[in-house]
C-alpha positions in Angstrom: 73.7 141.8 105.4 74.7 144.8 107.8 78.1 144.4 109.0 75.5 143.6 112.9 74.0 140.5 111.2 78.0 139.9 109.3 79.5 139.9 112.9 76.7 137.5 114.0 77.0 134.9 111.6 80.6 134.4 112.4 80.7 134.7 116.7 77.7 131.8 115.6 80.2 129.6 113.5 83.2 130.4 115.8 80.8 128.8 118.3 80.0 126.0 116.7 83.8 125.3 116.0 84.4 125.6 119.9 82.0 123.2 120.9 82.9 120.7 117.8 86.0 121.1 119.0 85.1 120.8 122.5 83.4 117.3 121.9 87.0 116.6 120.1 88.6 116.7 123.1 86.6 115.0 125.2 86.6 111.5 123.0 89.9 112.2 122.8 90.7 112.4 126.9 88.2 109.2 127.0 89.5 107.6 124.3 86.4 107.2 123.6 85.2 106.9 120.1 82.3 109.2 118.4 80.4 106.2 117.1 77.8 104.3 119.9 78.8 100.6 120.8 76.2 98.3 121.7 77.1 97.5 124.9 75.7 93.9 126.0 73.5 92.8 129.0 74.6 92.7 132.8 75.1 89.0 133.4 73.2 87.9 136.0 74.5 88.2 139.9 75.6 84.7 141.0 74.4 83.0 144.0 76.8 83.6 146.9 78.1 87.1 145.5 78.4 90.7 146.7 77.9 94.0 145.4 80.3 96.6 146.4 80.0 100.2 146.1 82.0 103.4 146.4 80.8 106.1 148.7 80.6 108.1 146.4 78.0 105.9 143.9 80.3 106.2 140.8 81.2 102.5 140.3 79.1 99.3 141.6 81.9 95.5 141.5 80.4 92.5 142.6 82.9 89.6 143.8 82.7 86.2 144.5 82.5 84.8 148.7 86.0 84.1 148.6 87.1 87.7 147.8 86.7 89.3 150.6 86.1 93.3 149.9 88.2 95.7 153.2 88.3 99.2 151.6 86.0 101.1 150.0 87.4 105.2 150.5 88.9 105.7 147.6 88.7 103.1 145.2 87.3 99.2 145.6 90.0 97.0 147.2 89.7 93.0 148.1 91.5 90.9 148.9 91.8 86.7 148.7 91.7 85.7 153.0 95.0 82.8 153.1 97.5 81.6 156.0 99.6 84.4 157.1 103.0 84.4 155.2 100.5 83.7 152.1 100.2 85.4 148.9 96.1 85.3 147.4 94.1 87.6 144.5 94.0 91.5 145.6 92.2 93.3 143.2 91.5 96.9 143.1 88.6 99.0 141.4 88.3 102.8 140.2 85.7 105.0 139.2 86.3 107.8 136.7 86.0 110.3 140.3 89.1 108.5 141.5 91.3 106.9 138.7 92.8 110.1 138.2 95.4 111.9 136.0 92.3 110.6 133.7 94.2 109.9 129.8 95.3 112.9 127.9 94.7 114.7 125.4 95.7 113.0 122.4 96.7 110.2 125.2 95.8 106.2 123.7 93.8 104.2 125.9 97.0 101.4 126.0 99.3 104.1 126.7 97.4 104.8 129.8 96.6 101.3 130.9 100.6 100.0 130.4 101.1 103.8 132.2 99.0 102.4 135.3 100.9 99.2 135.5 103.9 99.5 134.7 106.3 97.8 136.6 110.6 96.8 136.2 109.6 93.4 135.9 106.8 93.5 133.6 106.7 90.8 131.0 105.2 91.1 127.7 101.8 92.7 128.1 98.9 90.5 126.4 96.3 93.1 124.6 92.5 92.9 123.7 89.5 95.3 123.1 86.5 93.8 124.8 83.1 95.1 124.7 82.0 95.4 128.6 78.0 95.9 130.2 79.2 99.5 131.6 81.5 100.2 128.0 84.3 99.5 125.5 87.2 98.5 127.6 91.2 97.5 127.2 92.0 94.0 128.5 96.1 94.1 129.3 96.8 90.4 130.7 100.8 89.8 131.7 103.3 87.6 133.7 105.7 89.8 135.6 108.7 88.1 137.3 108.3 84.9 134.4 110.5 81.7 136.1 111.7 84.0 138.9 109.5 83.3 142.7 108.1 86.7 142.1 106.4 85.8 139.0 102.7 88.0 139.6 100.2 88.0 137.2 97.7 90.6 136.3 94.8 91.3 134.1 94.0 95.3 134.2 91.3 96.7 132.7 90.6 100.5 131.0 86.5 100.9 130.7 85.3 103.2 128.6 82.2 105.0 130.2 80.2 108.2 129.5 81.5 109.3 132.7 85.3 109.0 132.3 87.3 105.6 132.2 86.9 103.4 135.2 89.8 101.0 135.7 90.1 97.6 137.4 93.7 95.8 138.2 92.8 91.8 139.4 95.9 90.3 140.5 98.4 87.7 142.6 100.6 84.8 142.6 100.2 82.6 139.0 98.7 79.7 141.4 96.6 81.4 142.8 94.1 81.9 140.1 94.5 78.3 138.4 90.9 77.2 138.9 89.4 80.6 139.6 90.0 81.9 135.9 85.8 81.7 135.0 84.9 83.4 138.5 87.6 86.4 137.9 86.9 86.4 133.9 82.9 87.2 135.5 83.7 90.6 137.6 84.0 92.7 134.5 81.3 91.8 133.7 79.4 92.8 136.7 80.6 96.3 137.3 78.9 99.0 136.8 79.6 102.6 136.5 77.5 106.0 137.4 77.9 109.8 136.9 78.3 109.8 141.3 77.4 111.9 144.0 79.5 114.3 146.2 79.8 112.7 149.9 80.5 113.8 153.2 77.9 116.8 153.7 76.1 114.3 156.6 79.5 113.6 158.6 80.6 116.7 158.2 83.7 116.0 155.8 84.0 112.0 156.5 83.7 109.7 153.9 80.3 108.0 154.0 81.4 103.5 154.0 80.7 102.2 150.7 77.6 99.4 150.2 78.2 95.4 150.9 75.2 93.2 149.4 74.5 90.2 148.6 73.3 88.0 146.1 69.9 86.1 147.1 70.0 82.5 147.1 68.6 80.4 144.0 65.0 80.5 143.7 65.3 82.8 147.0 
């Protein structure tokens, strides 16, 4: 084998190694395992719920009728409509295109998620892994400001998808969660994440509003 052929083989080997390294860095950055994960099927949309998507079409969220979306520009924001001076449940969801910065090389999903919801009054977190239709996820549940009138309950999800990590946060005063735990637990199961698309070209840079659609009534 001549020197030119040997040099060619060396270059091929270097290219393969670079490809493997790049793939490893992608998995490290997103916290994803190289092993495939069997994902559950998305459950049916409950009657009366609405689906909300972002202008970039990278994130679709389903919400119960009492949790009202009010902004989809950079993330999906929704809150409970309450009396003046009262506080209720609120939600923020981000697709991989806006959940920035994404986890860095060597940064664990747990560290990334805790950093996103850090608070001086943070309570002891309960951390567990869940497998959602959108991807394998890490869930952090926490009660901040325990035994104070400022107590606040959190449920935050980091969802690993083929397009990056999506983020979901549901929070509010503990009393507002009472009787609604089942509905709030359904929300992450109904999230869908896509590759997204550029927005604003048709309106010369202005964001295209996200869409809100109601679920059909049973038998409709």
